[in-house]
Structure formats: structure tokens, C-alpha cells
C-alpha positions as CSV (number, residue, x, y, z in Angstrom):
1,M,129.6,-29.1,-67.0
2,T,132.0,-28.6,-64.0
3,F,133.7,-31.5,-62.8
4,P,135.3,-31.9,-59.2
5,I,139.0,-32.2,-58.3
6,A,139.7,-35.9,-57.4
7,I,141.8,-36.5,-54.5
8,I,143.2,-40.0,-54.2
9,G,143.5,-41.1,-50.5
10,A,142.1,-39.8,-47.1
11,G,145.3,-39.8,-45.1
12,P,146.8,-36.8,-43.7
13,V,148.1,-35.1,-46.8
14,G,144.7,-36.1,-49.0
15,L,142.6,-34.6,-46.2
16,A,144.7,-31.5,-46.1
17,A,144.1,-31.1,-49.7
18,A,140.3,-31.5,-49.0
19,A,140.4,-28.9,-46.2
20,H,142.1,-26.4,-48.6
21,L,139.7,-26.9,-51.3
22,A,136.9,-26.5,-48.9
23,E,138.2,-23.3,-47.7
24,R,138.1,-22.0,-51.2
25,G,134.7,-23.3,-52.0
26,E,136.2,-25.5,-55.0
27,P,134.2,-28.9,-55.7
28,F,136.2,-32.0,-54.7
29,V,135.7,-35.7,-54.1
30,V,138.0,-37.8,-51.8
31,L,138.4,-41.5,-52.9
32,E,139.5,-43.8,-50.1
33,A,140.2,-47.6,-50.8
34,G,139.7,-48.2,-46.9
35,A,136.7,-48.2,-44.7
36,E,137.7,-45.0,-42.9
37,A,139.9,-41.9,-42.9
38,G,143.6,-42.7,-42.3
39,A,143.0,-46.5,-43.1
40,A,146.7,-47.0,-44.1
41,V,147.9,-45.1,-41.0
42,L,146.0,-47.4,-38.8
43,R,148.2,-50.2,-40.3
44,W,151.0,-48.7,-38.2
45,G,149.0,-47.3,-35.6
46,H,151.2,-48.8,-32.8
47,V,154.2,-46.7,-33.9
48,Q,154.9,-43.4,-32.4
49,M,155.5,-40.4,-34.7
50,F,158.9,-38.9,-35.2
51,T,157.3,-35.4,-35.2
52,P,155.2,-33.8,-32.3
53,W,151.5,-32.8,-32.7
54,R,152.3,-29.1,-33.6
55,Y,153.8,-30.6,-36.7
56,C,151.4,-33.1,-37.8
57,V,148.4,-30.7,-38.3
58,D,147.7,-28.9,-41.5
59,A,146.9,-25.2,-41.0
60,A,143.7,-25.2,-43.1
61,A,142.6,-28.3,-41.5
62,Q,143.2,-26.7,-38.1
63,R,141.0,-23.7,-39.0
64,L,138.3,-25.8,-40.0
65,L,138.5,-27.9,-36.8
66,A,138.9,-25.0,-34.6
67,A,135.5,-23.5,-35.6
68,T,133.8,-26.6,-34.2
69,G,135.6,-26.2,-30.7
70,W,138.4,-28.8,-31.5
71,Q,141.6,-28.7,-29.6
72,M,144.9,-30.1,-30.8
73,P,146.4,-32.6,-28.2
74,P,149.3,-31.0,-26.2
75,S,151.5,-29.8,-28.9
76,D,154.8,-31.2,-27.8
77,T,153.7,-34.6,-27.3
78,F,154.2,-37.4,-30.1
79,P,151.3,-39.2,-31.3
80,T,151.0,-42.7,-32.4
81,G,149.5,-43.5,-35.9
82,A,146.3,-44.5,-34.1
83,E,146.2,-41.3,-31.9
84,L,146.9,-39.2,-35.2
85,V,143.5,-41.0,-36.7
86,T,141.4,-40.7,-33.6
87,H,142.2,-37.3,-32.5
88,Y,142.8,-35.5,-36.0
89,L,142.0,-37.3,-39.3
90,A,138.7,-38.8,-38.0
91,P,137.3,-35.5,-36.7
92,L,138.5,-33.7,-39.8
93,A,137.0,-36.3,-42.1
94,A,133.5,-35.8,-40.3
95,L,133.4,-32.1,-40.7
96,P,130.3,-31.1,-42.9
97,P,132.4,-29.3,-45.4
98,I,134.4,-32.5,-46.1
99,A,132.5,-35.6,-44.9
100,P,129.8,-35.6,-47.9
101,F,132.7,-35.6,-50.3
102,I,134.5,-38.6,-49.1
103,R,133.8,-42.0,-50.9
104,Y,135.1,-44.9,-48.8
105,R,135.8,-48.5,-50.1
106,Q,136.6,-46.9,-53.4
107,R,139.9,-48.1,-54.8
108,V,141.2,-46.2,-57.8
109,V,142.8,-48.9,-60.3
110,A,143.5,-46.4,-63.3
111,V,143.6,-42.6,-64.1
112,A,143.4,-41.5,-67.7
113,R,142.3,-38.6,-69.8
114,R,138.6,-39.5,-71.2
115,G,138.9,-41.2,-74.5
116,H,142.8,-40.6,-74.9
117,D,145.6,-43.0,-74.1
118,R,149.1,-41.4,-73.5
119,Q,149.9,-41.3,-77.2
120,R,146.8,-39.3,-78.4
121,G,147.5,-35.7,-77.9
122,R,144.9,-34.0,-79.7
123,E,142.6,-31.8,-77.7
124,R,144.0,-33.6,-74.7
125,Q,143.8,-30.8,-72.2
126,S,140.3,-30.2,-73.0
127,V,139.0,-33.4,-71.8
128,P,138.5,-34.2,-68.1
129,F,140.2,-37.0,-66.4
130,Q,138.5,-40.4,-65.9
131,L,139.2,-42.7,-62.8
132,T,138.3,-46.2,-62.7
133,L,137.0,-47.2,-59.2
134,V,136.6,-50.7,-57.8
135,D,134.4,-51.3,-54.5
136,D,134.6,-54.0,-52.0
137,T,132.1,-56.2,-54.2
138,G,134.2,-55.8,-57.4
139,Q,131.8,-53.5,-58.8
140,E,133.5,-50.8,-61.3
141,S,132.6,-47.5,-62.1
142,L,133.9,-44.4,-63.6
143,L,134.5,-40.7,-62.0
144,L,135.3,-37.8,-64.2
145,A,137.4,-35.1,-62.8
146,R,139.0,-31.8,-63.8
147,A,142.2,-32.5,-62.0
148,V,143.7,-35.2,-60.0
149,I,145.7,-35.1,-56.7
150,D,147.2,-38.4,-55.8
151,A,147.9,-38.6,-52.1
152,S,147.7,-42.5,-51.9
153,G,151.2,-42.8,-50.2
154,T,153.4,-45.8,-50.5
155,Y,152.7,-48.0,-47.4
156,L,151.0,-50.8,-49.4
157,S,153.8,-51.0,-51.7
158,P,157.0,-52.0,-49.7
159,N,160.3,-52.8,-51.2
160,P,160.9,-56.6,-51.3
161,L,163.5,-58.5,-49.4
162,G,165.5,-59.2,-52.4
163,A,168.7,-57.1,-52.8
164,A,168.2,-56.4,-56.6
165,G,164.8,-54.5,-56.0
166,I,162.7,-57.5,-56.9
167,P,161.6,-60.4,-54.8
168,A,164.2,-62.9,-53.9
169,I,163.8,-66.5,-55.0
170,G,161.2,-68.1,-52.8
171,E,160.2,-64.8,-51.3
172,R,156.7,-64.8,-52.7
173,K,156.1,-68.4,-51.7
174,A,157.2,-67.7,-48.1
175,A,154.8,-64.8,-47.9
176,D,152.8,-66.0,-44.9
177,H,156.0,-65.8,-42.7
178,I,157.2,-62.5,-44.1
179,F,155.9,-59.1,-42.8
180,Y,156.8,-55.8,-44.5
181,G,157.0,-52.6,-42.4
182,I,156.9,-52.5,-38.5
183,P,154.8,-55.3,-37.0
184,D,153.1,-54.7,-33.8
185,V,155.4,-57.1,-31.9
186,L,154.5,-56.2,-28.5
187,G,150.9,-56.1,-29.1
188,R,148.5,-57.6,-31.8
189,L,151.1,-59.8,-33.2
190,H,152.8,-60.7,-29.8
191,S,152.2,-64.4,-30.3
192,R,153.5,-64.5,-33.9
193,Y,157.0,-63.5,-32.7
194,A,157.2,-64.7,-29.0
195,N,159.8,-67.5,-28.7
196,R,160.4,-67.5,-32.4
197,R,163.5,-67.3,-34.5
198,V,163.2,-63.8,-36.3
199,L,165.3,-62.3,-39.0
200,V,165.1,-58.6,-39.6
201,A,166.3,-57.0,-42.7
202,G,167.0,-53.3,-43.2
203,S,169.2,-50.5,-41.5
204,G,166.9,-47.4,-41.0
205,H,164.6,-46.5,-38.0
206,S,162.0,-48.9,-38.9
207,A,164.6,-51.9,-38.4
208,F,165.7,-50.1,-35.1
209,N,162.0,-49.9,-34.0
210,T,161.5,-53.7,-34.8
211,L,164.7,-54.7,-33.0
212,L,164.1,-52.8,-29.8
213,D,160.5,-54.4,-29.7
214,L,161.9,-57.9,-30.3
215,V,164.4,-57.4,-27.4
216,T,161.8,-56.1,-25.2
217,L,159.5,-59.1,-26.2
218,S,162.5,-61.5,-25.3
219,V,162.4,-60.5,-21.8
220,T,159.1,-62.4,-21.3
221,A,159.8,-64.7,-24.1
222,P,163.4,-65.7,-23.7
223,A,163.5,-68.2,-26.4
224,T,163.0,-65.3,-28.9
225,Q,166.1,-65.3,-31.2
226,I,166.9,-62.1,-33.4
227,I,169.3,-62.0,-36.4
228,W,169.7,-58.6,-38.2
229,V,171.0,-58.3,-41.7
230,V,172.2,-55.1,-43.2
231,R,174.0,-54.4,-46.8
232,R,176.7,-52.4,-45.4
233,N,180.1,-53.9,-44.7
234,A,181.4,-54.1,-41.1
235,T,183.9,-51.4,-41.9
236,N,181.1,-49.0,-43.0
237,L,178.5,-48.9,-40.3
238,E,178.8,-45.3,-39.0
239,R,176.0,-44.0,-41.0
240,I,173.6,-46.8,-39.6
241,F,174.6,-46.1,-35.8
242,G,175.1,-42.4,-36.1
243,G,177.9,-40.5,-34.2
244,G,177.1,-41.7,-30.6
245,E,177.6,-38.8,-28.0
246,A,179.2,-36.7,-30.7
247,D,176.1,-37.1,-33.1
248,A,174.7,-33.6,-34.1
249,L,171.3,-35.3,-33.6
250,V,171.5,-36.3,-29.9
251,A,168.6,-38.7,-30.2
252,R,169.9,-40.4,-33.1
253,G,173.2,-41.0,-31.4
254,R,171.7,-42.4,-28.4
255,L,169.6,-44.7,-30.4
256,G,172.6,-45.9,-32.2
257,M,174.5,-46.5,-29.0
258,Q,171.5,-48.5,-27.8
259,I,171.5,-50.8,-30.8
260,R,175.3,-51.3,-30.6
261,S,174.9,-52.4,-27.0
262,L,172.4,-55.0,-27.9
263,I,174.7,-56.5,-30.4
264,A,177.6,-56.2,-28.0
265,E,175.5,-58.0,-25.4
266,G,174.7,-60.7,-27.9
267,R,170.9,-60.2,-27.8
268,V,170.9,-59.2,-31.6
269,T,173.2,-61.2,-34.0
270,M,174.1,-58.7,-36.7
271,V,175.2,-59.9,-40.2
272,T,176.8,-57.3,-42.4
273,G,177.5,-57.2,-46.2
274,W,174.3,-59.0,-46.7
275,Q,172.4,-59.1,-50.0
276,T,169.5,-61.5,-50.0
277,E,169.2,-63.8,-53.0
278,Q,167.0,-66.8,-52.0
279,V,164.5,-67.8,-49.2
280,L,164.1,-71.6,-49.0
281,Q,161.4,-73.2,-47.0
282,T,162.5,-76.4,-45.2
283,D,161.3,-78.6,-42.5
284,D,163.4,-76.7,-40.0
285,G,162.3,-73.2,-41.1
286,L,163.3,-70.5,-43.7
287,V,166.7,-70.6,-44.6
288,V,168.1,-67.2,-46.2
289,S,171.0,-67.1,-48.4
290,D,173.0,-64.5,-50.3
291,G,174.5,-66.8,-53.1
292,E,177.5,-67.4,-50.9
293,R,176.4,-67.6,-47.3
294,T,173.6,-69.0,-45.7
295,L,171.9,-68.3,-42.5
296,P,170.6,-70.6,-39.7
297,P,166.8,-71.2,-40.1
298,V,164.4,-68.9,-39.0
299,D,160.6,-68.9,-38.3
300,E,159.6,-65.4,-39.5
301,I,161.2,-62.6,-41.4
302,I,160.6,-58.8,-41.0
303,V,161.5,-56.6,-43.9
304,C,162.3,-53.1,-43.1
305,T,163.7,-52.0,-46.4
306,G,161.5,-49.1,-47.1
307,F,158.6,-48.3,-49.6
308,R,158.3,-47.5,-53.3
309,P,155.4,-45.7,-55.3
310,D,152.8,-47.8,-57.2
311,L,152.5,-45.8,-60.3
312,T,150.4,-48.4,-62.4
313,I,147.3,-46.5,-62.0
314,M,148.8,-43.6,-63.9
315,R,150.2,-45.5,-66.7
316,E,148.3,-43.7,-69.4
317,L,149.3,-40.3,-68.1
318,R,152.3,-38.2,-69.3
319,L,154.5,-38.1,-66.3
320,A,158.1,-36.8,-65.9
321,L,159.8,-38.9,-63.2
322,D,163.2,-39.2,-62.2
323,P,164.5,-42.5,-63.5
324,I,166.3,-43.3,-60.3
325,V,164.2,-41.8,-57.4
326,E,160.7,-42.0,-59.3
327,A,159.9,-38.5,-58.0
328,P,158.9,-35.7,-60.4
329,V,162.0,-34.6,-62.1
330,A,162.3,-31.1,-60.4
331,L,161.7,-32.4,-57.0
332,A,164.3,-35.6,-57.1
333,P,167.5,-33.5,-56.5
334,L,165.8,-31.8,-53.5
335,I,165.1,-34.8,-51.7
336,D,168.2,-36.9,-52.5
337,P,168.6,-39.2,-49.3
338,N,172.4,-38.9,-49.9
339,L,172.1,-34.9,-49.2
340,H,169.1,-34.7,-47.2
341,S,167.1,-35.8,-44.1
342,C,163.3,-35.3,-43.5
343,G,164.1,-31.8,-42.2
344,T,166.6,-30.5,-44.7
345,V,164.2,-30.5,-47.8
346,R,163.6,-27.0,-48.8
347,P,160.0,-26.1,-49.3
348,H,158.3,-26.8,-52.6
349,G,154.9,-26.9,-54.3
350,F,153.3,-27.0,-57.7
351,T,156.3,-25.8,-59.6
352,E,158.3,-28.7,-58.6
353,L,155.3,-31.2,-58.7
354,R,154.1,-30.5,-62.2
355,H,154.1,-33.2,-65.0
356,P,153.8,-32.7,-68.8
357,E,150.3,-33.9,-68.1
358,P,148.7,-30.7,-66.9
359,D,146.5,-30.7,-63.7
360,V,147.7,-33.9,-62.3
361,F,149.9,-34.0,-59.2
362,I,151.4,-36.7,-57.1
363,V,151.7,-35.5,-53.5
364,G,152.9,-36.5,-50.1
365,M,154.9,-39.5,-49.4
366,K,154.2,-40.9,-53.0
367,S,155.8,-37.8,-54.5
368,Y,159.1,-38.6,-53.0
369,G,159.5,-41.7,-54.9
370,R,161.8,-44.1,-53.2
371,A,163.3,-41.3,-51.1
372,P,162.6,-41.8,-47.2
373,T,163.2,-38.1,-46.5
374,F,159.4,-37.2,-46.3
375,L,158.0,-35.0,-43.5
376,L,154.3,-34.4,-43.0
377,L,154.8,-30.6,-42.9
378,T,156.4,-30.6,-46.6
379,G,153.4,-32.7,-47.7
380,Y,151.1,-30.1,-46.2
381,E,152.9,-27.2,-48.0
382,Q,152.6,-29.2,-51.3
383,V,149.0,-29.5,-51.2
384,R,148.6,-25.9,-50.1
385,S,150.5,-24.7,-53.0
386,V,148.8,-27.3,-55.5
387,T,145.3,-26.3,-54.6
388,A,146.0,-22.7,-54.8
389,A,147.2,-23.3,-58.4
390,L,144.3,-25.4,-59.2
391,C,141.9,-22.5,-58.2
392,G,143.9,-20.0,-60.0
393,D,145.6,-18.2,-57.0
394,W,149.0,-18.0,-58.7
395,E,150.6,-15.8,-56.1
396,A,149.7,-18.2,-53.3
397,A,150.9,-21.1,-55.2
398,R,154.2,-19.8,-56.0
399,R,154.9,-18.5,-52.5
400,V,156.2,-21.6,-50.7
401,E,157.3,-21.6,-47.1
402,L,158.1,-24.1,-44.4
403,K,158.1,-23.3,-40.7
404,L,160.3,-25.3,-38.8
405,P,161.2,-25.4,-34.9
406,E,162.6,-22.3,-33.5
407,T,164.0,-21.0,-36.6
408,G,161.2,-19.1,-38.5
409,V,160.6,-19.7,-42.2
410,C,163.0,-21.3,-44.7
411,S,161.5,-20.0,-48.0
412,G,162.4,-18.9,-51.6
413,P,164.2,-20.8,-54.4
414,G,167.6,-21.2,-52.6
415,D,170.2,-23.6,-53.6
416,H,169.2,-27.2,-52.7
417,N,172.8,-28.1,-52.2
418,S,173.3,-25.5,-49.6
419,R,171.0,-27.2,-47.3
420,C,169.0,-24.0,-46.3
421,C,167.1,-25.8,-43.7
422,T,169.8,-27.4,-41.9
423,P,169.9,-25.1,-38.7
424,A,166.1,-25.8,-38.5
425,T,166.5,-29.5,-38.9
426,T,169.2,-29.5,-36.0
427,T,166.9,-27.6,-33.7
428,F,163.9,-29.9,-34.6
429,S,165.9,-33.0,-34.1
430,S,167.2,-31.9,-30.8
431,T,163.6,-31.7,-29.3
432,I,163.1,-35.5,-29.9
433,E,163.3,-37.7,-27.0
434,L,164.8,-41.3,-27.5
435,Q,161.7,-43.1,-27.2
436,S,160.4,-40.9,-30.1
437,V,163.2,-41.6,-32.4
438,S,162.9,-45.2,-31.5
439,R,159.4,-45.5,-32.7
440,S,160.0,-43.0,-35.7
441,C,157.7,-42.4,-38.7
442,C,157.9,-39.0,-40.2
């Protein structure tokens, strides 16, 4: 009996995998926990992408869409998450070669080898994978597959507020007043934050987005108060703000200067060297402390500390993951955020994504573990290579390449310490306007 390839997640990378398999005539099924394609993307639908349209569309997906007369929006414009779904993911998911093979409202809660836990090795490779699914009513079912491509992402598993990587004392109890990610401050959640005392935690672009939106909100809701906490000490903030006018990434430098100005003007209160230990609910609001210092009470907390992969569904599979980054061991050094930004990660595919368990691949943002250096283009190249390997096209699978702006192709094994894509990254970043960076999501 021939079993399909199971793809977990109908987001950009999952649907790209489906497009490549559809072109090859390979049976597949896409399992999406949400009610529509791009359901997780819509959770940050108000956020503008870090990359323009021409780098948000997979090549195989574009070929399938073009055959129906679809045209990509202006290539140099930057879509929001909602626009990415409306103008790309929804039409792609509706195509006849893909639509019949997507199962919505099907959450994957476990993946294993049929009849084999991770300890049992005899004839392991000869049996199919079994995926346990749960629908909206709680009804469970099994799906058998010959291979698994996990493109479920990380957005639904954010890092906690607690500095130790686990929730701070009281964090769970205060959950109704804590938002993880980038809230729609100027839209749907306007009333939640207007004229409120708000604490923002995190030092990346997500925090910058949130701070800028809160400051904009304070123009019409002047009682809004903003406290920003970061781990870095006051003497070591340059990596947060960038290099100002001398920054090699012009837009990043401008953004850093803008945030600096808001702090200097007193519109944002910045607290450095902060590591949250406890959240206490009081009659006057939430009181956050780091064990030594205590901040003034706030009404709401926004946690912009990144995301991590939820690997519990694959506990019975034999995975090889880096103990620090939680990415495949061969990929981890290539995406180290201490060495790389989104655009400096060299192209990679099935070779770097393989595990001791054959025919299971974690792709897209989830493959990067806790590293924030993911770019859609790298995810698309991942699934092009992985699907080629699963179809036995080893030449195509081993040939990995990544076209970056104005610089052609950065390909081949290279030396990951040499940052082979650095020139391309510089060119790429220089095309981004300030507004685009200030609402960044790779």
C-alpha cells in the first residue's frame, strides 16, 4: 500500500512543500490545526513583513498559481501577514492540485512509527509513520504516512517572561494580562492598551514594533505609560540599537535612533540589566520584580522574547537536535544568531535537516529551534530540497541555492564561518524602508 507524505501546517512553508509535491505528482496530505490556510500567520496579520513580495513567494507555488492567471502583487512592496494570506496563501490552498489534500481543524498531537516506540529498532524503517489527530470536537483519529514534513512553526509556543527560560513565579496566574508576541495595539486590541500602564519585555524588532505602536497610541490616549525592560546592562546596549547613521544596515540604524529618541524624550522608560523572576498580582496592578528590584505596578505585560519549537509531538521519534539551539545538529552552527542574521545563513536542504529517524524532516521556522535568523526564502529552499529527496531526485536534493537581492546565487557547501551571503544581506537590507523594519517579521 502506498501512503502519502504528511505535511504538518498549512502556512507558507507547508504549502510550498505541497506545491513541490503536487508538481511531482507525489501523494501528500496537509494537516492544519486552524480553520484556514495561514491560520497562524493571521494571528500577526497586522504586522508588516521584513521582506518584499518577491521574496515571500515560493517558486513552485508561483508556477502553479501563474497557470491560473494569478499575478503577484507589486514585487517591491511589503505585505502584512493578512495580505500574505489573502493574496498568496489562500489562492494557493484553493488550487485543484492542493485543495483536496488539505485537512483543516486537524491538530497533530503525536507522530510515531506504527507499533514502534523510540526504543524499538527492529524493522523500524519498514513501517509507516502514524500521526494522531484531534479535531475541534476532541475526536481522535490516525493517519498513516510514508514520510513526515513538520512545518508547524513556532508562533504558538512563545518564550516565557521568566528569565530562566521557564515562566516566572506568578506568570501563569497573570496570563489574562500578558500577551506574547506583537499585539494589534492600534487596531483590534486598542482598548486593551489605551491609557493603560504597559510593560514590554524583549530587545528585538518585535519589541521595537510594540514600543512604536504604544507611543503612537499615546498620542490619542495620553495616559498610556510604557516601561521597557531588557536583559543587557546600560553599558552594553549597542547591539540593541544598532550603529545609528554608521550602521551597515541603514534602516536598522534609523530604527535604533528612533527608539533612542523616544527614551531620551521620556516617552518610554527603559530598565536595563533586568531578569524577571516574579509577577505579583496586587490591588494596584501587576508588580514585576527581578529578585532585587521591583517595578511600579502595570496593567498589562507584552512579552516579545521570541519563540521556541514545541517538539512534544515527536517524542517517540529518533531526532538529532542541538542541545542549545534545538535545531538539527548539522544546521545549528549555520544559524547561530551570534554569527548570522536572517540573510547570512547559507543555503541548506535535506542533508542538514536529516535525523537518525529516516524520512522525517522539521522545516521552516521550527527547524531553526530557538534561533531568530529564519527567512522565508531559506524555508522554501529547504522544502524544495527535502521534497526532491523524498521523491528520489537526489541530484536536485543535493543542489541547494539561494537567490538573494542583486547578487545572484550563494550556493555550495562553503564555510559557515565565512558568512558567504554577507554581501547579499547588505544589499537586501539596504532596500528596506524604515517602516518595513519597524514592523518586521522575516
